[in-house]
N, C-alpha and C positions, 0 to 999 in steps of 0.2 A: 589454500585451498588445496583442494586434494588432485592428483596429476593427473587431465584432462577435463576437469571441471573450471569452468571459469565463468566467473560474472562480469558485465558491462553493465557503466550505468552511466549516463548521459544526460546533459540536461536535452530538452525537446523543446519550440515552440506551437506544439503542436494544443490543440482545442481537449481537451477532456474533460466531460460532464460524467456524472453519477446520477441516475434516479431509479426511485422505488414506487412503481406505481407513477402517481403524481408529482409527488414530490422531489426537489433537486438535492440531491445531497452533497452534490461536490460540484463546484468548476471553476476550472483551472487554464490558464496558459503561459504556465511554470513548471507543470509537472517530470519529474525525474522518469526516466525511462530504462527500465533493466531489465538486461535481458542476461538468462543464465541457464546455461546447460541442460536440455532435457525438460525447459518448462517454457510454459507461454511466456511471450510479454508485457510483462506487467508495469504498470505505472504510477508511481509515489506520489503521492499530493501533500501539498505543505498544506498543515493543519488549519493554519489561515484560509485555505479556502474550500475547508470542509466544514457542514453545519454539524458540527460537536455536537450542539444544544439539543439534536435530534437523537441523537447515540447515547445508550447507556451501557458501561464496564462490563465485560463481561468476564465469567472464571478460567475461560480458556485462555491455552499458552502452550504455544506451541515450541520446538527448539530446533533449529537448523544449525546446521554443525559450519556450515559456512556464512549464515548472516546473526544467529543469535538465536535469542528467548522474544516469540512475538506473542505482544498481550492482544487482544480482541474488543470488539462491542459491536454491539448488536441495536436491533427495531424491534419491536413488540413481535412482527410477524418474521424477522428476517432472524434467526440466527449466526451470533458469528460474524457479521458480514461485512464487515472489515476489520482489519489488520495494524499494527504497527508494530518495531523494532524502537522500543526506546532506549535501551543501552546495546545499538549493534556495533559489531563485531570492526576493528580499527579498519579494514580493507575494504569496506561497504558504508563506512560513518558517513556519507551523506544523507543516506536516505532515513538519518534521526531528524524526527519532529517532520516528519513523514506517514499516511494513512496509504492506504491499499489497500481496494476492492477487487470482488471475482467479476464482477458484470461493469465496463464502462465503454460508454461513444467517445470517438474519439473522431477529428475532423482538424 
């Protein structure tokens, strides 16, 4: 990690739910909470708790020097709604096989 940049990943028992309109896209009680310097808290949801059948892989890829290369998925009316790191860097290996959404409900 760059000096002054930290990423903390913790298991949480928070209930995280992702909706798009009336459709539930994800519902999990076992997300990982990722706190990164300068970024909002993000919840990484196990793939088993995400409706992957509703999502279409996107051609979009981004690179984070701390996490690696992200792949994205879309809905017909919502491009690049969700992302994941299929091969994350060793320091954040826990997020492998987890997906992250921009908008989540947490309880």
